[in-house]
Phi, psi and omega in degrees: 000003174298129182223155173250112191294322181296318176298316183299310181302318176298325178292322177297318182289316178295321175295318180294321178301314176300315187289321179303319174302315183292316178296319182301321189279323198249335185204170184278156176297155176291126179303320183211142175243117178252124178249115180260123175250111175266115192291131177050067178234100186292154183296331182267007179287339177284328175285318186301314191251006186305317180306336182250015175274155178275184194276339193249005181257248177300327176300322182292316177299316182292321185284315192257342187248191178253137182237113169273098189269008184225047182262120178226138176298137179265029172228166190263332184274075187278095181219176181305309182296301179300322181299307181296320178297313188299314184291320182273348171266337189072025180220179183258169174303335181293340178259303186280345168090346178282084189284333179195187178280333167208161187203175174267137175234104194279336178291332178256000179059033175267134179248143180064045183287128177275144187300325182247012180292140181201100178296344185275353182233175185227162179278142180238126174119000180287148178307140180054031176067018178313148176276150175212171178297140179288137183224144179189167180277014184305337178273352180284126183258019180218167183266155183245178180300315183303322178287330175295321178295319174303314182293320181291330184254018179062030177087357183274345172290130180268141186229121178229154178222138172224143182193162171289312182276141177296319180293328178289325177290314191287308188290337171281324185290323180085194189279339187228046178278169171289336180177155177217130186225141182221180186254129178265103189284000170283326186244339186087008184269152158280137178226169173217199180231153183296344175306327187261351180149170187274353181217159179288142179308152185298319180302318178292324172302320174292320175309312181289320177300323175287347189053050180302321178296343181271354181298338182266005181301128181070007180297147179260123179255108181237160172310132182287329180247170172302143186299334183286349177269351177274171174138177183304130177248356193235280184286132178226144180295133177305117181069010189241196187264356182071040178307138186278105173250023186285156164296136180222134170255142188287150164265160347285167178241140180248117190282123180076034190295324184264008183252148177274340180208161178306124181213185184306320181289325171299310177301323174298319177294322175298318182298317181271049182204166178295336185281347172302324182288347174294330177305311179298312183293328177291319176295324180293317172307318181290326176292314185297314180296304195279321183275358177068034185287140180075018184252004182221189187282348180262128180301129175255161179226132171236127174255137180228127182252106174274096186264340176310320184304320181293313178302312183299312186298317176299319186292322194233345178087153184290347176264010182279161173294329185293318182292316177300312187294314179297326176293320178296319174301313181306315181302316179293316180295323173292328177295318173298316182294315178302316183289328177293316174303318178296325174292320188279318184246338181100134177304135181084007179249016171214154165263128180244129179236130184231132174201191183220156184282337181182168172267218188196142173267167176293155169300122180312314179298323177294314178297325176291331174289340180268003177086020184266008172061038179272169179188185178240149176246131177261098181311318181294321183288322183292318176300317182296319181295317184285325174302315177307311177297321178295324177302315184295314181300314182249054183306328180281352183257129181294141180075013186292343179275004181225027184293321176278109184263346178204137175236085173264081188303137015280354190269136167255126186248131172262156177275097185300326184289316180294319183290328176286316176306317177283359175075023180268165176263125181302312178302317184290319177298314179304313184295320180292318181294329175298310183292330180288319175300322177297347176273346180281146181300139179091350186255127182266313185213152183226127175240137182270162182304319179298316176304311181302316182296331177287339181285157179266146169296346178239032184301133178298330175286122188291329178288317181293325177291323181292317177295320178291326179286348176269350193262121171233112184306133181097337179243322180286161179283180178279339182219137174256118184258120178256119182266173183297149174303143181063005175280164170219167194260001187206199189258359180290160185301325179203157178200201190210183182122007183241167178270065176235157185299322187292338180264331186263349182271119175223157178281145171233122187230140178222138176217144181135178182300129179090355179261121181286117180284164178136169180258121184240133187250009176295135177293119184228175178248147170300341179289350175282352186292314189287311174306321178294315178302318181292324171297322175291319178289337184085028181237160176290130173294167176311141184302333190261359180293134175242000181288156181264135178297134178281097179297332178300325186276310190276354186306309182296342184288336183262008179263000000 
């Protein structure tokens, strides 16, 4: 996966230019590009659950489309914010600046900066005009697919995004969409930001007035298939039977079981079920219908964020019956949506792209039971332990016991102001903190910011390349901590965020006009998705994109 960014970008531009000529001469523009991002959808899920898929969902994408089956993110901070930004900009956090879901920002002395936080705007669409946190793409430092389409169509192409999570909607839409809408789990409303306009779109207002989110109240979530068909699909005991020792919650689950009417507890349960994604699917249908997507000569873009898969995965782990069942529901939901799109636009009149923002590791206790040496890291305890050691080392400096101000793994943040006041050298303190962190159980390697700055974005060492591609000065921490394989950094049943294959491996599938079908196993990055879509459309990719065009897919577009 080693690449030379300048060469790749030039290749993207040349291929796009050649394709643009062919498209202009031979056929009409593609009316609509639909990008589906399934949150926490690991690359091996398609093979693991494939025998239980229906014919028209994932199987259709696999059968009729192109599948890059060996796509791995080339950075280490595998999380929702970085993943959605990387997919739709075609670049890594080192370029687009979304280094985590939240971070410390020392230039502005802002602590706990949310990736989509923006105090200059307000939330729009809450009941009774209620206030909510301001959200916008202000922190995104790269262009998206939507912006490339806008540029290519002279601004006529429409760009929309709908998702459960705000950051999923915002970071896929980019800076200049026609709109971005997401789900407020406190009220059950679709909401947006004043960044996109002073009022909620009319179709979203109608959605809220109908209380569409309430239709699943008291819905029973039971296994779609017989219980005997479920079970561990990934980790097996070496030489053993693969006995299931997982955490398990029993089926069926009743959404809002303890509530008298739809309330916050019910909306949380809806979010943590396959039915949460129905909110996104219905919103997508209404956007396409009411905003007229795909109905004129300018290519439009719709991004869809399925976030329920992530919540279910965190709650139960990838080896759970819940994750398998949620995946099967997603398969059927996509089948219904594809068939609806065929009826609306006609089969072959849209490009469908599907991928994920990150994968997921196994539940550590389950991996430990299988003898894989897994464990958990408590960031709070680790921060306290490192601060205690720093206090001992710099005993003469006031406040030396509080030099680590945040441990948002994999990033460790130091208090730059306190270090300067104490007359200490920032790089030297970072070096000391790194060596102390390596003494903590579960930490394999620690890299300081001067070391990281010296790594290449195309470093032949995979770990060093992943660390460098995660680094954006002023937002990333002073030390990057790489933990042990199968370990996890928190208390959720399972999670992600490491530079390991299970977190970095995601599927990339494309289907539609100009896409060469087939399963391809060349090692690629998901950041190549957007340059490839642009090559298929015959337009220039975002200027900031560094991903490599999938030549296997885009080849026919240039013929």
